[in-house]
ROSE-4610 file (N, C-alpha, C; in Angstrom, 1 decimal, always signed):
// ROSE-4610
residu = [X/X/X/X/X/X/X/X/X/X/X/X/X/X/X/X/X/X/X/X/X/X/X/X/X/X/X/X/X/X/X/X/X/X/X/X/X/X/X/X/X/X/X/X/X/X/X/X/X/X/X/X/X/X/X/X/X/X/X/X/X/X/X/X/X/X/X/X/X/X/X/X/X/X/X/X/X/X/X/X/X/X/X/X/X/X/X/X/X/X/X/X/X/X/X/X/X/X/X/X/X/X/X/X/X/X/X/X/X/X/X/X/X/X/X/X/X/X/X/X/X/X/X/X/X/X/X/X/X/X/X/X/X/X/X/X/X/X/X/X/X/X/X/X/X/X/X/X/X/X/X/X/X/X/X/X/X/X/X/X/X/X/X/X/X/X/X/X/X/X/X/X/X/X/X/X/X/X/X/X/X/X/X/X/X/X/X/X/X/X/X/X/X/X/X/X/X/X/X/X/X/X/X/X/X/X/X/X/X/X/X/X/X/X/X/X/X/X/X/X/X/X/X/X/X/X/X/X/X/X/X/X/X/X/X/X/X/X/X/X/X/X/X/X/X/X/X/X/X/X/X/X/X/X/X/X/X/X/X/X/X/X/X/X/X/X/X/X/X/X/X/X/X/X/X/X/X/X/X/X/X/X/X/X/X/X/X/X/X/X/X]
num = [1/1/1/2/2/2/3/3/3/4/4/4/5/5/5/6/6/6/7/7/7/8/8/8/9/9/9/10/10/10/11/11/11/12/12/12/13/13/13/14/14/14/15/15/15/16/16/16/17/17/17/18/18/18/19/19/19/20/20/20/21/21/21/22/22/22/23/23/23/24/24/24/25/25/25/26/26/26/27/27/27/28/28/28/29/29/29/30/30/30/31/31/31/32/32/32/33/33/33/34/34/34/35/35/35/36/36/36/37/37/37/38/38/38/39/39/39/40/40/40/41/41/41/42/42/42/43/43/43/44/44/44/45/45/45/46/46/46/47/47/47/48/48/48/49/49/49/50/50/50/51/51/51/52/52/52/53/53/53/54/54/54/55/55/55/56/56/56/57/57/57/58/58/58/59/59/59/60/60/60/61/61/61/62/62/62/63/63/63/64/64/64/65/65/65/66/66/66/67/67/67/68/68/68/69/69/69/70/70/70/71/71/71/72/72/72/73/73/73/74/74/74/75/75/75/76/76/76/77/77/77/78/78/78/79/79/79/80/80/80/81/81/81/82/82/82/83/83/83/84/84/84/85/85/85/86/86/86/87/87/87/88/88/88/89/89/89/90/90/90/91/91/91/92/92/92/93/93/93/94/94/94/95/95/95/96/96/96/97/97/97]
x = [+0.9/+0.0/+0.9/+0.5/+1.3/+0.4/+1.0/+0.3/+0.8/-0.1/+0.3/-0.2/+0.6/+0.3/+0.8/-0.2/+0.3/+0.9/+2.1/+2.7/+3.1/+3.1/+3.5/+2.5/+1.3/+0.5/-0.1/-0.1/-0.6/+0.6/+1.8/+3.0/+3.3/+3.9/+4.4/+5.6/+6.0/+7.2/+8.5/+8.7/+9.8/+9.8/+8.7/+8.6/+8.8/+8.3/+8.5/+9.9/+10.6/+12.1/+12.8/+12.5/+13.2/+12.9/+11.7/+11.4/+12.2/+12.3/+13.0/+14.5/+15.1/+16.5/+16.9/+16.1/+16.5/+16.0/+15.0/+14.4/+14.5/+14.5/+14.5/+15.8/+16.5/+17.7/+18.9/+18.9/+20.0/+20.7/+20.0/+20.6/+19.6/+20.1/+19.2/+18.3/+18.9/+18.1/+17.0/+17.3/+16.3/+15.2/+15.6/+14.6/+13.6/+14.1/+13.2/+12.3/+12.9/+12.1/+11.0/+11.4/+10.4/+9.3/+9.6/+8.6/+7.8/+8.5/+7.7/+6.7/+6.9/+5.9/+4.7/+4.7/+3.6/+2.5/+1.3/+0.2/+0.1/+0.0/-0.1/+1.1/+2.3/+3.6/+4.2/+4.7/+5.4/+6.6/+7.8/+9.0/+9.4/+9.4/+9.9/+11.3/+11.7/+13.1/+14.1/+15.2/+16.1/+17.5/+18.5/+19.9/+20.7/+20.0/+20.7/+19.7/+20.1/+19.3/+20.1/+19.4/+19.9/+19.1/+19.7/+18.9/+19.4/+18.4/+18.7/+18.2/+18.9/+18.5/+18.2/+17.5/+17.2/+18.4/+19.1/+20.3/+21.3/+21.7/+22.7/+22.1/+20.7/+20.0/+20.1/+19.7/+19.7/+18.3/+17.5/+16.1/+16.1/+15.8/+15.7/+14.6/+14.8/+13.8/+13.2/+14.1/+13.6/+14.5/+14.0/+14.7/+14.3/+15.3/+15.1/+15.7/+14.8/+15.2/+15.4/+16.6/+16.8/+17.2/+17.0/+17.3/+18.0/+19.3/+20.1/+20.1/+20.2/+20.3/+19.1/+17.9/+16.6/+15.8/+15.2/+14.4/+13.2/+12.9/+11.7/+10.7/+11.2/+10.3/+11.0/+10.2/+10.7/+9.8/+10.4/+9.7/+10.0/+8.9/+9.0/+8.6/+9.4/+9.1/+8.7/+7.6/+7.1/+7.1/+7.6/+7.7/+6.7/+6.6/+5.6/+6.0/+7.3/+7.8/+8.5/+8.0/+8.4/+9.0/+10.2/+11.2/+11.8/+12.2/+12.8/+14.1/+14.4/+15.7/+16.5/+16.0/+16.7/+16.7/+17.7/+17.8/+16.6/+16.3/+15.3/+13.9/+13.5/+12.2/+11.1/+9.9/+8.8/+8.2/+8.4/+7.8/+6.3/+5.6/+4.1/+3.6/+4.4/+3.8/+4.9/+4.7/+5.6/+4.8/+5.2/+4.5/+5.4/+4.8/+5.5/+5.0/+6.0/+5.6/+6.5]
y = [-1.2/+0.0/+1.2/+2.2/+3.5/+4.6/+5.6/+6.8/+8.0/+8.8/+10.0/+11.2/+12.3/+13.5/+14.7/+15.5/+16.7/+17.7/+18.2/+19.0/+20.4/+21.4/+22.7/+23.2/+22.6/+23.0/+24.4/+25.0/+26.3/+27.3/+26.9/+27.8/+28.3/+29.5/+30.0/+29.2/+29.2/+28.5/+28.9/+30.1/+30.5/+29.8/+29.8/+29.1/+27.6/+27.0/+25.6/+25.3/+26.1/+25.9/+26.0/+27.0/+27.2/+26.0/+25.5/+24.3/+23.1/+22.9/+21.7/+21.8/+23.0/+23.1/+23.1/+23.7/+23.8/+22.7/+22.0/+21.0/+19.6/+19.4/+18.0/+17.6/+18.4/+18.0/+18.1/+19.0/+19.4/+18.2/+17.3/+16.2/+15.1/+13.9/+12.8/+13.1/+13.8/+14.1/+15.1/+16.1/+17.0/+16.4/+15.4/+14.7/+14.0/+13.3/+12.6/+13.6/+14.7/+15.7/+16.3/+16.7/+17.3/+16.4/+15.2/+14.2/+13.7/+13.5/+13.1/+14.1/+15.4/+16.4/+16.5/+15.8/+15.9/+15.0/+15.4/+14.6/+13.3/+12.2/+10.9/+10.1/+10.7/+10.0/+9.6/+8.4/+7.9/+7.0/+7.5/+6.7/+5.8/+4.5/+3.5/+3.8/+3.1/+3.2/+2.8/+3.6/+3.3/+3.6/+3.1/+3.4/+3.8/+3.9/+4.3/+5.0/+6.0/+6.7/+6.7/+6.4/+6.4/+7.4/+8.4/+9.4/+9.4/+9.2/+9.2/+10.5/+11.0/+12.3/+12.2/+13.2/+13.2/+13.7/+12.9/+13.3/+14.1/+15.2/+16.0/+17.1/+17.1/+18.1/+17.9/+18.8/+18.7/+18.2/+17.7/+17.3/+15.8/+15.4/+14.0/+13.3/+12.1/+11.3/+10.3/+9.6/+8.7/+8.8/+8.5/+8.4/+7.1/+6.2/+4.9/+4.8/+4.5/+4.4/+2.9/+2.5/+1.1/+0.9/-0.3/-0.8/-2.1/-2.2/-3.4/-3.9/-3.0/-3.4/-3.6/-3.6/-3.9/-2.6/-2.3/-1.1/-1.2/-0.1/+0.0/+1.0/+1.9/+2.9/+3.5/+3.9/+4.6/+5.8/+6.9/+8.1/+8.3/+8.6/+9.0/+10.4/+11.3/+12.7/+13.0/+13.8/+14.2/+15.7/+16.2/+17.7/+18.2/+19.5/+20.1/+19.8/+19.7/+19.2/+17.9/+16.8/+15.5/+14.8/+14.4/+14.6/+16.0/+16.5/+17.8/+17.9/+18.9/+19.0/+20.2/+21.0/+22.1/+22.0/+22.5/+22.5/+23.2/+22.8/+23.5/+23.5/+22.3/+22.1/+22.2/+22.5/+22.7/+21.3/+20.9/+19.6/+19.7/+18.7/+18.8/+17.6/+16.5/+15.3/+14.4/+13.8/+12.8/+11.6/+10.5/+9.2/+8.3/+7.7/+6.8/+5.4/+4.5/+3.1/+2.2]
z = [+0.0/+0.0/+0.0/-0.8/-0.7/-0.3/+0.2/+0.8/+0.0/-0.5/-1.2/-0.6/-0.6/+0.0/-0.8/-1.3/-2.0/-1.0/-1.3/-0.4/-1.1/-0.3/-0.8/-1.9/-2.1/-3.1/-3.0/-1.8/-1.6/-1.5/-1.8/-1.7/-3.1/-3.1/-4.4/-4.8/-6.1/-6.5/-5.7/-5.4/-4.6/-3.3/-2.6/-1.3/-1.4/-2.5/-2.8/-2.9/-3.7/-3.9/-2.6/-1.8/-0.5/+0.4/+0.4/+1.2/+0.8/-0.5/-1.0/-0.7/-1.0/-0.8/+0.7/+1.5/+2.9/+3.8/+3.5/+4.4/+3.8/+2.5/+2.0/+1.5/+0.7/+0.0/+0.9/+1.9/+2.7/+3.4/+4.0/+4.7/+5.0/+5.3/+5.6/+6.8/+7.8/+9.0/+8.7/+7.9/+7.5/+6.6/+5.8/+5.0/+5.9/+6.9/+7.8/+8.5/+9.0/+9.7/+8.9/+7.6/+6.7/+6.3/+5.9/+5.5/+6.6/+7.8/+9.0/+9.4/+9.1/+9.5/+8.6/+7.5/+6.6/+7.1/+7.0/+7.5/+6.8/+7.5/+7.0/+6.7/+6.9/+6.7/+8.0/+8.0/+9.2/+8.6/+8.9/+8.4/+9.5/+9.2/+10.3/+10.7/+11.7/+12.2/+11.0/+10.8/+9.8/+10.2/+9.5/+9.9/+8.6/+7.5/+6.2/+5.3/+4.6/+3.6/+2.3/+1.2/-0.1/-1.0/-1.5/-2.3/-3.7/-4.6/-6.1/-6.6/-7.6/-8.2/-9.7/-10.2/-11.7/-12.4/-13.2/-13.9/-13.1/-13.6/-12.9/-12.1/-11.9/-11.2/-9.7/-8.9/-7.4/-7.0/-7.9/-7.6/-7.3/-6.0/-5.6/-6.4/-6.8/-7.5/-6.5/-5.7/-4.7/-3.5/-2.3/-1.1/-0.5/-0.3/+0.3/+1.7/+2.6/+4.0/+4.3/+4.9/+5.1/+6.6/+7.1/+8.4/+8.2/+8.7/+8.6/+7.1/+6.2/+4.8/+4.0/+4.7/+4.1/+4.0/+2.8/+2.7/+3.7/+4.4/+5.2/+4.7/+3.8/+3.3/+2.0/+1.0/-0.2/-0.4/-0.6/-1.0/-2.5/-3.2/-4.6/-4.8/-5.3/-5.4/-6.8/-7.0/-8.3/-8.4/-9.5/-9.7/-10.8/-10.8/-11.8/-13.2/-13.5/-14.8/-14.6/-15.2/-14.9/-16.2/-16.2/-15.2/-15.2/-14.0/-14.0/-14.7/-15.5/-16.2/-15.7/-14.8/-14.2/-12.7/-12.0/-10.6/-10.0/-8.7/-7.9/-8.5/-9.1/-9.7/-8.5/-8.9/-8.0/-7.6/-6.4/-5.9/-5.7/-6.2/-6.2/-5.4/-5.3/-4.6/-4.1/-2.9/-2.3/-2.0/-2.5/-2.3/-1.4/-0.4/+0.5/+0.2/+0.0/-0.2/+0.6]
């Protein structure tokens, strides 16, 4: 089962970019804090984070949380232009599976 939450949908593009750069992309701990604060998301206990990006951009495509080498949660990030081809794309959806 996956859970989907539209995020930042009421924010302007500048605010969306600030949120992404400063809360999600910055570090694994900030990713957990930012996603954990969205309604409906709960990230299980983990000891490793693997972040994949779209091409050479700074836009994350997936974030895989693992515990003892086994994935416990995967976030899939969707942007207003899919796939994003420029840095700081506007995030429109995060899906947890």
